[in-house]
Residue frames as qw, qx, qy, qz and C-alpha x, y, z in Angstrom:
[[0.043, 0.230, 0.253, 0.939, 27.46, 65.52, 47.47],
 [0.268, 0.280, 0.527, -0.757, 24.40, 67.48, 48.67],
 [0.146, -0.220, -0.762, -0.591, 21.04, 66.79, 47.09],
 [0.443, 0.049, 0.330, -0.832, 17.39, 67.75, 47.66],
 [0.224, 0.045, -0.931, -0.285, 15.44, 64.49, 47.49],
 [0.781, -0.220, -0.081, -0.579, 12.07, 62.84, 47.74],
 [0.016, 0.387, -0.893, 0.229, 12.74, 60.07, 50.25],
 [0.124, 0.207, 0.952, -0.190, 9.32, 58.45, 50.68],
 [0.099, -0.490, -0.675, -0.542, 5.76, 58.44, 49.38],
 [0.339, -0.808, -0.414, -0.246, 3.71, 61.29, 50.85],
 [0.606, -0.574, -0.140, 0.532, 6.71, 62.67, 52.69],
 [0.162, 0.974, -0.070, -0.144, 8.20, 66.18, 52.19],
 [0.777, 0.446, -0.206, 0.392, 11.53, 66.35, 50.34],
 [0.535, -0.819, 0.115, 0.171, 14.66, 67.15, 52.32],
 [0.327, 0.799, -0.499, 0.076, 18.30, 68.03, 51.86],
 [0.917, -0.313, 0.242, 0.056, 20.64, 65.07, 52.32],
 [0.021, -0.707, 0.650, 0.277, 24.06, 63.80, 51.30],
 [0.943, 0.221, 0.236, -0.078, 24.50, 61.11, 48.66],
 [0.633, -0.250, 0.482, 0.551, 27.52, 59.71, 46.81],
 [0.287, 0.661, -0.270, -0.638, 28.50, 61.70, 43.71],
 [0.899, 0.324, 0.289, -0.062, 27.81, 59.65, 40.53],
 [0.242, -0.517, 0.623, 0.535, 30.51, 58.67, 38.07],
 [0.662, 0.466, -0.184, -0.557, 29.85, 58.14, 34.36],
 [0.738, -0.045, 0.664, 0.109, 29.75, 54.64, 32.93],
 [0.352, 0.045, 0.678, 0.644, 30.15, 53.75, 29.22],
 [0.081, 0.528, 0.595, 0.600, 28.41, 56.35, 27.05],
 [0.294, -0.830, -0.461, 0.109, 27.28, 58.44, 30.04],
 [0.289, 0.541, -0.085, 0.785, 28.12, 62.08, 30.77],
 [0.434, -0.551, -0.522, 0.486, 28.50, 63.68, 34.18],
 [0.077, 0.737, 0.198, 0.641, 27.22, 67.28, 34.59],
 [0.307, -0.221, -0.487, 0.787, 28.27, 69.71, 37.29],
 [0.007, -0.787, -0.601, -0.138, 25.05, 71.57, 38.02],
 [0.216, 0.185, -0.068, 0.956, 25.14, 75.35, 37.80],
 [0.348, 0.040, 0.276, -0.895, 21.45, 76.07, 38.39],
 [0.061, -0.281, -0.944, -0.158, 18.07, 74.38, 38.53],
 [0.336, -0.242, -0.119, -0.902, 14.62, 75.92, 38.13],
 [0.194, 0.150, 0.853, -0.461, 11.70, 75.09, 40.37],
 [0.317, -0.170, -0.614, -0.702, 8.32, 74.10, 38.97],
 [0.601, -0.220, 0.234, -0.732, 4.85, 73.94, 40.49],
 [0.879, 0.034, -0.415, -0.232, 4.69, 70.28, 39.54],
 [0.390, 0.284, -0.731, 0.482, 7.43, 69.68, 42.12],
 [0.354, -0.214, 0.457, -0.788, 4.88, 70.63, 44.75],
 [0.839, 0.002, -0.073, -0.539, 2.35, 68.10, 43.58],
 [0.667, 0.270, -0.690, 0.083, 4.92, 65.31, 43.65],
 [0.062, -0.309, 0.715, -0.624, 4.97, 65.55, 47.46],
 [0.636, 0.011, 0.421, -0.647, 1.41, 64.22, 47.61],
 [0.650, 0.274, -0.563, -0.432, 1.61, 61.54, 44.95],
 [0.847, -0.290, 0.342, -0.284, 0.46, 58.15, 46.33],
 [0.384, -0.412, 0.796, 0.221, 2.70, 55.11, 46.03],
 [0.646, 0.350, 0.678, -0.003, 0.26, 53.31, 43.77],
 [0.462, 0.872, 0.092, -0.133, 0.26, 56.12, 41.25],
 [0.073, -0.810, 0.547, 0.198, 4.02, 56.42, 41.35],
 [0.542, -0.178, 0.811, 0.129, 4.46, 52.71, 40.81],
 [0.652, 0.591, 0.470, -0.066, 2.11, 52.80, 37.81],
 [0.356, 0.919, -0.150, -0.073, 4.35, 55.43, 36.22],
 [0.875, 0.249, -0.227, 0.347, 7.48, 53.51, 37.04],
 [0.048, -0.823, 0.322, -0.465, 8.76, 55.89, 39.70],
 [0.807, -0.202, -0.471, 0.295, 11.08, 54.66, 42.41],
 [0.325, -0.907, 0.150, -0.221, 11.98, 56.28, 45.72],
 [0.096, -0.812, -0.146, 0.557, 14.24, 57.97, 46.61],
 [0.579, 0.461, 0.310, 0.596, 15.07, 60.41, 43.83],
 [0.268, -0.351, -0.077, 0.894, 16.43, 63.96, 43.55],
 [0.309, 0.813, 0.445, -0.214, 14.02, 66.70, 42.48],
 [0.057, -0.714, 0.250, 0.651, 14.67, 69.28, 39.78],
 [0.676, 0.355, 0.596, 0.248, 13.84, 69.08, 36.09],
 [0.354, 0.927, 0.045, 0.118, 15.03, 72.48, 34.77],
 [0.731, -0.532, 0.229, 0.361, 18.74, 71.82, 34.93],
 [0.591, 0.760, -0.159, 0.218, 21.82, 73.34, 33.34],
 [0.636, -0.682, 0.285, 0.220, 25.54, 73.20, 34.06],
 [0.248, 0.752, -0.573, -0.213, 28.87, 72.17, 32.67],
 [0.934, 0.150, -0.323, -0.016, 30.18, 68.86, 31.36],
 [0.463, -0.753, 0.453, -0.119, 32.35, 67.50, 34.17],
 [0.333, -0.366, 0.855, 0.155, 33.40, 64.06, 32.85],
 [0.708, 0.314, -0.362, -0.519, 32.77, 61.73, 29.92],
 [0.815, -0.171, 0.544, -0.097, 32.31, 58.00, 30.20],
 [0.356, -0.231, 0.774, 0.471, 34.00, 55.65, 27.79],
 [0.241, 0.356, 0.785, 0.446, 32.61, 56.17, 24.30],
 [0.073, 0.831, 0.447, -0.322, 30.67, 59.35, 25.11],
 [0.399, 0.103, 0.346, 0.843, 30.97, 61.90, 22.32],
 [0.058, 0.730, 0.532, 0.426, 29.45, 65.11, 21.02],
 [0.277, -0.940, -0.029, -0.195, 30.37, 67.43, 23.90],
 [0.552, 0.411, -0.469, 0.554, 33.58, 68.53, 25.58],
 [0.543, -0.473, -0.500, 0.482, 34.52, 68.76, 29.26],
 [0.208, -0.335, -0.154, 0.906, 33.72, 72.28, 30.50],
 [0.079, -0.267, -0.547, -0.789, 31.04, 72.93, 27.85],
 [0.324, 0.106, 0.426, -0.838, 27.87, 74.69, 29.01],
 [0.262, -0.176, -0.848, -0.425, 24.74, 72.57, 28.53],
 [0.587, -0.131, 0.285, -0.746, 21.13, 72.29, 29.56],
 [0.153, -0.052, 0.986, -0.037, 19.49, 68.93, 30.23],
 [0.545, -0.158, -0.530, -0.631, 16.48, 67.36, 28.52],
 [0.419, -0.258, 0.628, -0.603, 14.23, 66.28, 31.37],
 [0.873, 0.096, 0.174, -0.446, 11.68, 63.83, 29.90],
 [0.478, -0.235, 0.819, 0.214, 12.73, 60.31, 29.08],
 [0.748, 0.510, -0.021, -0.426, 12.27, 59.20, 25.46],
 [0.874, -0.094, 0.446, 0.170, 13.52, 56.14, 23.68],
 [0.018, -0.633, 0.480, 0.607, 14.59, 57.76, 20.41],
 [0.060, -0.142, 0.896, 0.417, 13.39, 54.83, 18.33],
 [0.311, 0.471, 0.793, -0.229, 9.59, 54.57, 18.59],
 [0.287, 0.614, 0.564, 0.473, 7.21, 55.96, 15.98],
 [0.160, -0.959, -0.228, 0.057, 6.57, 59.12, 18.06],
 [0.502, -0.657, 0.241, 0.508, 10.30, 59.79, 18.57],
 [0.500, 0.037, 0.562, 0.658, 11.30, 59.34, 14.94],
 [0.150, 0.727, 0.511, 0.434, 8.53, 61.81, 13.94],
 [0.194, 0.357, -0.201, 0.891, 9.82, 64.41, 16.38],
 [0.580, -0.557, -0.144, -0.577, 6.99, 63.85, 18.85],
 [0.486, 0.148, -0.764, 0.399, 9.23, 62.53, 21.63],
 [0.276, -0.215, 0.455, -0.819, 7.00, 64.14, 24.27],
 [0.819, -0.029, -0.049, -0.570, 4.45, 61.45, 23.40],
 [0.483, 0.318, -0.812, 0.073, 6.92, 58.58, 23.85],
 [0.800, -0.433, -0.361, -0.203, 5.68, 55.86, 26.23],
 [0.685, -0.026, -0.433, 0.585, 8.96, 56.16, 28.15],
 [0.090, 0.505, -0.081, 0.854, 8.07, 59.71, 29.19],
 [0.621, -0.665, -0.332, -0.248, 6.18, 58.80, 32.37],
 [0.694, -0.570, -0.048, 0.438, 9.48, 59.11, 34.20],
 [0.446, 0.783, -0.042, 0.431, 12.01, 61.87, 33.76],
 [0.511, 0.136, -0.398, 0.750, 14.91, 63.68, 35.32],
 [0.116, -0.155, 0.317, -0.928, 13.49, 65.17, 38.49],
 [0.731, -0.056, 0.166, -0.660, 10.30, 63.11, 38.45],
 [0.986, 0.008, 0.038, -0.164, 10.89, 59.46, 39.17],
 [0.867, 0.082, -0.077, 0.486, 14.63, 59.52, 38.64],
 [0.493, -0.527, -0.117, 0.682, 17.45, 61.79, 39.85],
 [0.293, 0.892, 0.252, 0.232, 17.20, 65.42, 38.83],
 [0.497, 0.558, -0.126, 0.652, 19.26, 68.58, 39.08],
 [0.389, -0.838, 0.125, -0.362, 18.87, 69.78, 42.69],
 [0.890, -0.345, 0.130, 0.269, 22.26, 68.31, 43.47],
 [0.249, -0.743, 0.400, 0.475, 25.91, 69.12, 42.90],
 [0.038, 0.312, -0.800, -0.511, 26.17, 66.66, 40.01],
 [0.780, 0.276, 0.347, -0.441, 23.73, 64.76, 37.76],
 [0.345, -0.200, 0.829, 0.393, 24.34, 61.91, 35.37],
 [0.652, 0.484, -0.011, -0.583, 22.89, 61.74, 31.84],
 [0.864, 0.061, 0.499, 0.035, 22.74, 58.75, 29.55],
 [0.615, 0.138, 0.469, 0.618, 24.26, 60.39, 26.50],
 [0.149, -0.047, 0.245, 0.957, 24.38, 63.25, 24.00],
 [0.173, -0.511, -0.675, -0.504, 20.64, 63.00, 23.28],
 [0.410, -0.701, -0.536, 0.229, 19.95, 64.30, 26.81],
 [0.394, -0.474, -0.048, 0.786, 21.99, 67.51, 26.33],
 [0.313, 0.879, 0.313, 0.179, 21.25, 70.91, 24.77],
 [0.578, 0.032, -0.050, 0.814, 24.28, 73.10, 24.03],
 [0.135, -0.863, -0.376, 0.308, 23.94, 76.60, 25.49],
 [0.488, 0.616, 0.074, 0.614, 26.70, 78.45, 23.74],
 [0.217, 0.337, -0.289, 0.869, 27.05, 81.84, 25.45],
 [0.563, -0.608, -0.230, -0.510, 23.99, 81.49, 27.67],
 [0.135, -0.498, 0.676, -0.526, 24.66, 81.39, 31.43],
 [0.536, -0.134, -0.826, -0.113, 23.94, 77.83, 32.71],
 [0.071, -0.094, -0.692, 0.712, 23.20, 79.19, 36.17],
 [0.370, 0.350, 0.331, -0.794, 19.88, 80.65, 34.92],
 [0.345, 0.238, -0.623, -0.660, 19.20, 78.82, 31.63],
 [0.114, 0.076, 0.980, -0.144, 17.38, 75.80, 33.13],
 [0.411, 0.468, 0.520, -0.584, 13.84, 77.24, 32.85],
 [0.369, 0.470, -0.449, -0.665, 14.22, 77.48, 29.08],
 [0.156, 0.152, -0.955, -0.201, 14.02, 73.69, 28.90],
 [0.036, -0.405, -0.901, 0.153, 10.64, 73.30, 30.61],
 [0.125, 0.701, 0.392, -0.583, 8.80, 76.56, 31.34],
 [0.163, 0.567, -0.360, -0.723, 10.05, 78.01, 28.03],
 [0.080, 0.125, -0.886, -0.438, 9.77, 74.87, 25.92],
 [0.121, 0.441, 0.869, -0.188, 6.32, 73.92, 27.27],
 [0.216, 0.711, 0.237, -0.626, 4.99, 77.40, 26.51],
 [0.130, 0.469, -0.578, -0.655, 6.57, 77.25, 23.05],
 [0.060, 0.129, 0.970, 0.198, 4.92, 73.87, 22.37],
 [0.191, 0.625, 0.658, -0.374, 1.54, 75.43, 23.24],
 [0.201, 0.703, -0.094, -0.676, 2.03, 78.43, 21.01],
 [0.047, 0.308, -0.787, -0.532, 3.27, 76.32, 18.10],
 [0.155, 0.301, 0.941, -0.006, 0.25, 74.05, 18.46],
 [0.200, 0.726, 0.504, -0.423, -2.13, 77.01, 18.25],
 [0.135, -0.413, 0.352, 0.829, -0.40, 78.83, 15.39],
 [0.074, 0.218, 0.784, 0.577, -2.60, 77.45, 12.57],
 [0.101, -0.716, -0.691, 0.011, -5.68, 78.87, 14.31],
 [0.231, -0.704, -0.149, 0.655, -4.25, 82.39, 14.81],
 [0.494, 0.726, 0.352, 0.325, -5.01, 84.91, 12.07],
 [0.399, 0.164, -0.039, 0.902, -3.01, 88.00, 11.22],
 [0.193, -0.343, 0.015, -0.919, -4.44, 90.82, 13.29],
 [0.660, -0.440, -0.559, -0.241, -6.38, 88.39, 15.48],
 [0.372, -0.673, 0.366, -0.525, -6.36, 88.08, 19.27],
 [0.697, -0.013, -0.693, 0.183, -4.80, 85.54, 21.63],
 [0.536, -0.717, 0.142, -0.423, -5.54, 85.36, 25.38],
 [0.557, 0.221, -0.718, 0.354, -2.90, 83.99, 27.72],
 [0.656, -0.659, -0.091, -0.356, -4.40, 83.01, 31.08],
 [0.832, -0.485, 0.064, 0.261, -1.74, 82.97, 33.82],
 [0.410, 0.857, -0.211, 0.231, 1.24, 85.30, 33.37],
 [0.678, -0.650, 0.331, 0.090, 3.69, 83.47, 35.61],
 [0.414, -0.491, 0.652, 0.402, 6.79, 81.53, 34.52],
 [0.456, 0.222, 0.785, 0.356, 5.16, 79.77, 31.55],
 [0.279, 0.826, 0.488, -0.050, 2.61, 82.38, 30.54],
 [0.067, -0.883, 0.189, 0.425, 5.19, 85.15, 30.29],
 [0.340, -0.268, 0.743, 0.511, 7.18, 83.01, 27.89],
 [0.382, 0.522, 0.745, 0.164, 4.02, 82.37, 25.83],
 [0.145, 0.919, 0.189, -0.313, 3.44, 86.11, 25.52],
 [0.160, -0.694, 0.492, 0.500, 6.96, 86.54, 24.13],
 [0.372, 0.008, 0.848, 0.378, 6.62, 83.68, 21.65],
 [0.334, 0.719, 0.609, -0.025, 3.31, 85.01, 20.40],
 [0.067, 0.914, -0.066, -0.395, 4.82, 88.42, 19.84],
 [0.244, -0.528, 0.669, 0.463, 7.77, 86.87, 18.01],
 [0.251, 0.036, 0.911, 0.325, 5.81, 84.44, 15.85],
 [0.158, 0.654, 0.725, 0.145, 2.45, 86.13, 15.14],
 [0.056, 0.281, 0.101, 0.953, 0.91, 89.45, 14.31],
 [0.413, -0.613, -0.652, -0.172, -1.89, 88.91, 16.84],
 [0.253, -0.655, 0.235, -0.672, -2.91, 91.16, 19.70],
 [0.568, -0.060, -0.766, 0.294, -1.88, 89.41, 22.94],
 [0.466, -0.637, 0.068, -0.610, -3.91, 89.84, 26.13],
 [0.379, 0.121, -0.825, 0.402, -2.46, 88.46, 29.37],
 [0.618, -0.572, -0.206, -0.498, -4.75, 87.54, 32.25],
 [0.556, 0.000, -0.674, 0.486, -3.58, 87.25, 35.82],
 [0.425, -0.813, -0.389, -0.090, -5.06, 88.26, 39.24],
 [0.618, -0.525, -0.069, 0.581, -1.67, 89.55, 40.47],
 [0.205, 0.965, 0.005, -0.161, -0.76, 93.14, 39.52],
 [0.311, -0.680, 0.569, 0.342, 2.96, 92.38, 39.49],
 [0.552, 0.064, 0.775, 0.300, 2.47, 89.61, 36.95],
 [0.431, 0.803, 0.412, 0.010, 0.26, 91.77, 34.78],
 [0.001, -0.938, 0.237, 0.252, 2.92, 94.45, 34.79],
 [0.450, -0.408, 0.717, 0.343, 5.56, 91.87, 33.93],
 [0.595, 0.403, 0.677, 0.160, 3.45, 90.54, 31.05],
 [0.342, 0.926, 0.156, -0.044, 3.17, 93.98, 29.49],
 [0.220, -0.821, 0.447, 0.280, 6.91, 94.53, 29.96],
 [0.425, -0.225, 0.805, 0.348, 7.65, 91.46, 27.85],
 [0.005, 0.038, -0.671, -0.740, 5.22, 92.34, 25.11],
 [0.089, 0.549, 0.828, -0.077, 1.55, 91.84, 26.03],
 [0.038, 0.451, 0.318, 0.833, -0.62, 94.48, 24.39],
 [0.502, -0.531, 0.039, -0.682, -2.96, 94.47, 27.41],
 [0.299, 0.029, -0.885, 0.357, -3.20, 92.75, 30.79],
 [0.556, -0.435, -0.191, -0.682, -6.48, 92.03, 32.57],
 [0.361, -0.348, 0.696, -0.514, -7.46, 90.69, 35.98],
 [0.648, 0.163, 0.708, -0.228, -9.92, 88.20, 34.49],
 [0.361, 0.136, 0.754, 0.532, -10.53, 86.68, 31.09],
 [0.270, 0.304, -0.048, -0.912, -12.27, 89.18, 28.80],
 [0.609, 0.439, 0.632, -0.192, -15.51, 88.35, 26.99],
 [0.296, 0.668, -0.368, -0.575, -14.44, 88.40, 23.35],
 [0.941, 0.316, 0.101, -0.064, -13.96, 86.17, 20.30],
 [0.256, -0.738, 0.580, 0.234, -10.30, 85.15, 20.49],
 [0.668, 0.462, -0.545, -0.207, -8.42, 83.17, 17.86],
 [0.718, 0.017, -0.656, 0.231, -6.82, 81.20, 20.67],
 [0.509, -0.739, 0.219, -0.383, -6.83, 80.97, 24.46],
 [0.644, 0.236, -0.659, 0.309, -3.86, 79.37, 26.19],
 [0.645, -0.676, -0.018, -0.356, -4.71, 78.48, 29.78],
 [0.494, 0.375, -0.658, 0.426, -1.64, 78.13, 32.00],
 [0.381, -0.345, 0.513, -0.687, -3.78, 77.93, 35.18],
 [0.428, -0.021, -0.877, -0.218, -6.29, 75.15, 34.58],
 [0.192, 0.126, 0.711, -0.664, -8.90, 75.83, 37.29],
 [0.249, 0.566, 0.785, -0.033, -12.63, 75.29, 36.87],
 [0.126, 0.850, 0.218, -0.463, -13.06, 79.04, 36.42],
 [0.028, -0.611, 0.490, 0.621, -10.26, 79.57, 33.87],
 [0.246, 0.082, 0.900, 0.351, -11.33, 76.56, 31.80],
 [0.233, 0.691, 0.673, -0.120, -14.92, 77.78, 31.60],
 [0.079, 0.872, 0.010, -0.482, -13.94, 81.37, 30.84],
 [0.193, -0.467, 0.650, 0.567, -11.26, 80.33, 28.35],
 [0.295, 0.267, 0.871, 0.288, -13.49, 78.02, 26.31],
 [0.198, 0.804, 0.517, -0.216, -16.22, 80.67, 26.25],
 [0.038, -0.818, 0.161, 0.551, -13.77, 83.26, 24.84],
 [0.362, -0.184, 0.737, 0.541, -12.77, 81.23, 21.76],
 [0.499, 0.437, -0.141, -0.735, -14.28, 82.24, 18.40],
 [0.917, 0.286, 0.237, -0.144, -15.58, 79.67, 15.87],
 [0.781, 0.555, -0.168, 0.234, -12.59, 77.99, 14.29],
 [0.040, -0.809, 0.467, -0.355, -10.31, 78.99, 17.16],
 [0.724, 0.055, -0.649, 0.227, -8.41, 76.97, 19.72],
 [0.550, -0.731, 0.226, -0.335, -8.38, 76.50, 23.50],
 [0.665, 0.304, -0.622, 0.279, -5.23, 74.96, 24.93],
 [0.714, -0.674, 0.029, -0.189, -5.13, 73.59, 28.48],
 [0.571, 0.470, -0.537, 0.406, -1.55, 73.64, 29.83],
 [0.257, -0.525, 0.496, -0.642, -2.07, 74.44, 33.51],
 [0.501, -0.019, -0.864, 0.054, -2.25, 71.57, 35.97],
 [0.269, -0.239, 0.465, -0.809, -4.61, 72.94, 38.67],
 [0.065, 0.146, 0.978, -0.132, -7.01, 70.05, 38.11],
 [0.419, 0.313, 0.213, -0.825, -10.05, 71.95, 36.90],
 [0.343, 0.276, 0.877, 0.195, -12.83, 70.53, 34.77],
 [0.225, -0.058, -0.358, -0.904, -15.21, 71.80, 32.10],
 [0.214, 0.226, 0.822, -0.476, -18.50, 71.52, 33.95],
 [0.524, 0.426, 0.031, -0.737, -20.80, 72.93, 31.23],
 [0.825, 0.297, 0.481, -0.020, -22.32, 70.50, 28.73],
 [0.417, -0.285, 0.509, 0.697, -19.95, 70.22, 25.81],
 [0.318, 0.489, 0.684, 0.438, -22.57, 70.37, 23.06],
 [0.053, 0.886, 0.327, 0.325, -23.02, 73.98, 21.97],
 [0.415, -0.902, 0.057, 0.104, -20.42, 75.22, 24.44],
 [0.663, -0.268, 0.390, 0.580, -17.20, 74.25, 22.71],
 [0.126, 0.603, -0.258, -0.745, -15.95, 76.51, 19.91],
 [0.804, 0.475, 0.277, -0.226, -17.70, 75.65, 16.67],
 [0.810, 0.541, -0.078, 0.211, -15.31, 73.98, 14.22],
 [0.093, -0.867, 0.435, -0.225, -12.57, 74.76, 16.73],
 [0.722, 0.203, -0.610, 0.255, -9.97, 72.83, 18.63],
 [0.581, -0.722, 0.239, -0.290, -9.54, 71.96, 22.29],
 [0.792, 0.298, -0.479, 0.234, -6.18, 70.43, 23.16],
 [0.558, -0.769, 0.289, -0.120, -4.04, 69.53, 26.12],
 [0.788, 0.379, -0.415, 0.250, -0.60, 68.06, 26.58],
 [0.669, -0.715, 0.119, 0.162, 2.21, 67.54, 29.04],
 [0.636, -0.399, 0.381, 0.540, 5.73, 68.74, 28.44],
 [0.387, 0.824, -0.215, -0.354, 7.49, 69.51, 25.17],
 [0.938, 0.288, 0.005, 0.194, 9.81, 68.01, 22.60],
 [0.667, -0.328, 0.172, 0.646, 13.59, 68.17, 22.36],
 [0.361, 0.445, 0.380, 0.726, 13.13, 70.28, 19.24],
 [0.219, -0.899, -0.302, -0.228, 10.98, 72.74, 21.22],
 [0.605, -0.718, 0.020, 0.345, 13.74, 73.20, 23.78],
 [0.607, -0.018, 0.309, 0.732, 16.42, 73.68, 21.11],
 [0.180, 0.651, 0.396, 0.622, 14.35, 76.35, 19.39],
 [0.381, -0.900, -0.205, -0.049, 13.70, 78.18, 22.65],
 [0.660, -0.492, 0.150, 0.547, 17.42, 78.20, 23.44],
 [0.466, 0.274, 0.387, 0.747, 18.10, 79.58, 19.95],
 [0.063, -0.845, -0.346, -0.404, 15.55, 82.37, 20.53],
 [0.546, -0.814, -0.055, 0.193, 17.18, 83.21, 23.84],
 [0.660, -0.219, 0.263, 0.669, 20.66, 83.23, 22.31],
 [0.309, 0.489, 0.418, 0.700, 19.40, 85.55, 19.59],
 [0.070, -0.133, -0.326, 0.933, 18.10, 87.96, 22.25],
 [0.317, -0.284, -0.530, -0.733, 14.49, 87.56, 21.07],
 [0.651, -0.592, -0.415, -0.232, 13.10, 86.46, 24.46],
 [0.112, -0.615, 0.524, -0.579, 13.86, 87.31, 28.09],
 [0.720, -0.208, -0.658, 0.078, 14.35, 84.65, 30.77],
 [0.229, -0.646, 0.301, -0.663, 13.55, 86.46, 33.99],
 [0.745, -0.220, -0.614, 0.140, 14.48, 84.46, 37.10],
 [0.397, -0.797, 0.261, -0.372, 14.88, 84.99, 40.82],
 [0.622, 0.318, -0.673, 0.243, 17.99, 83.30, 42.17],
 [0.719, -0.613, 0.165, -0.283, 18.19, 81.41, 45.49],
 [0.066, 0.556, -0.819, 0.123, 21.08, 79.58, 47.12],
 [0.530, -0.036, -0.841, -0.102, 20.93, 75.86, 47.78],
 [0.171, -0.170, -0.761, 0.602, 20.25, 76.47, 51.48],
 [0.309, 0.226, 0.193, -0.903, 17.20, 78.55, 50.45],
 [0.172, -0.096, -0.864, -0.463, 15.37, 75.81, 48.55],
 [0.113, -0.516, -0.820, 0.220, 12.51, 75.52, 51.06],
 [0.033, 0.576, 0.195, -0.794, 12.06, 79.28, 51.08],
 [0.141, 0.237, -0.561, -0.781, 11.94, 79.32, 47.27],
 [0.179, -0.275, -0.910, -0.254, 9.35, 76.55, 47.18],
 [0.052, -0.573, -0.639, 0.511, 7.24, 78.40, 49.79],
 [0.125, 0.509, -0.076, -0.849, 7.24, 81.50, 47.62],
 [0.182, 0.040, -0.780, -0.597, 6.34, 79.43, 44.56],
 [0.132, -0.417, -0.897, 0.066, 3.40, 77.82, 46.46],
 [0.029, -0.639, -0.446, 0.627, 2.19, 81.23, 47.59],
 [0.447, 0.728, 0.417, 0.311, 2.28, 82.69, 44.09],
 [0.264, -0.900, 0.010, 0.345, 4.83, 85.29, 45.22],
 [0.492, -0.259, 0.511, 0.656, 7.18, 84.91, 42.24],
 [0.437, 0.686, -0.067, -0.578, 6.98, 86.89, 39.04],
 [0.546, 0.519, -0.608, -0.250, 9.33, 84.79, 36.88],
 [0.909, -0.027, -0.415, 0.002, 10.95, 81.47, 37.64],
 [0.541, -0.748, 0.378, -0.068, 12.78, 80.59, 40.85],
 [0.785, 0.437, -0.409, 0.162, 16.25, 79.17, 40.19],
 [0.758, -0.614, 0.177, 0.129, 18.51, 77.44, 42.70],
 [0.474, 0.762, -0.424, 0.121, 22.13, 78.31, 41.86],
 [0.931, -0.343, 0.044, 0.120, 24.70, 75.72, 42.89],
 [0.752, 0.006, 0.124, 0.648, 27.90, 77.09, 41.30]]
């Protein structure tokens, strides 16, 4: 089968042919319908071998962690889904038995340093193998060709909004920095779950227009100087971190979700929100993804994507790197 794989440390990924997997006991084979592309895929190309080894990654592996498709085959003893059923895939690894997992905080599981599409085979291939029912999210009537971004871009944004909810007052203000694939989801969740005024911030006019089309009350080119209940930063540069922290009112929250590698260079004392909260995280929980899928099935959020064929993967990644996408790029395979 065809697959788009990382083949060596520090080397660019490439399209190649590998044997199609077959399910063993308890495993489930998925025929991939579509797979979303993420900016973190770009950073994986530069990851040094030492860092990868520390996280338990092994080369080669297939990229793609926003995957959806149809159940193609069941291994002996696999239950809970039927052949032909539309499903999305949970990307992060979690053990299901540790203290974090049993409390619903599976995104904090120690096993999560590897995942489908980062360190083990992901969804940019004709087929992908999952270890069991825990790895699957039933889609119902959602189209699996475009549903993949709900599991990461959507679920990660939902995790951020849910984390900030206790700090957001009725009639307050929330600033969303970065109105791309994740930020546009955050705008929609904030509108669905709060009575706050939502301000989107993005330097690109097309993204600002998109943010208002999905519910932002206003869209600005740079972070406004105000006292916001919460600022959710989906960029994470030096500039957005400084501006975002400065915009939080006492008792508010600043959430760093973006992975641009910025730092807070100002002295922390007197510059963090008084009696407030500053948080960061990576990824989301299985429950987050399930709730996002439920919101999408209910028609309460839009999942805007731009579709590319498998042979257009490099073009899609180039557009992602250049910031030329409004929503999420999805590679359709079926």
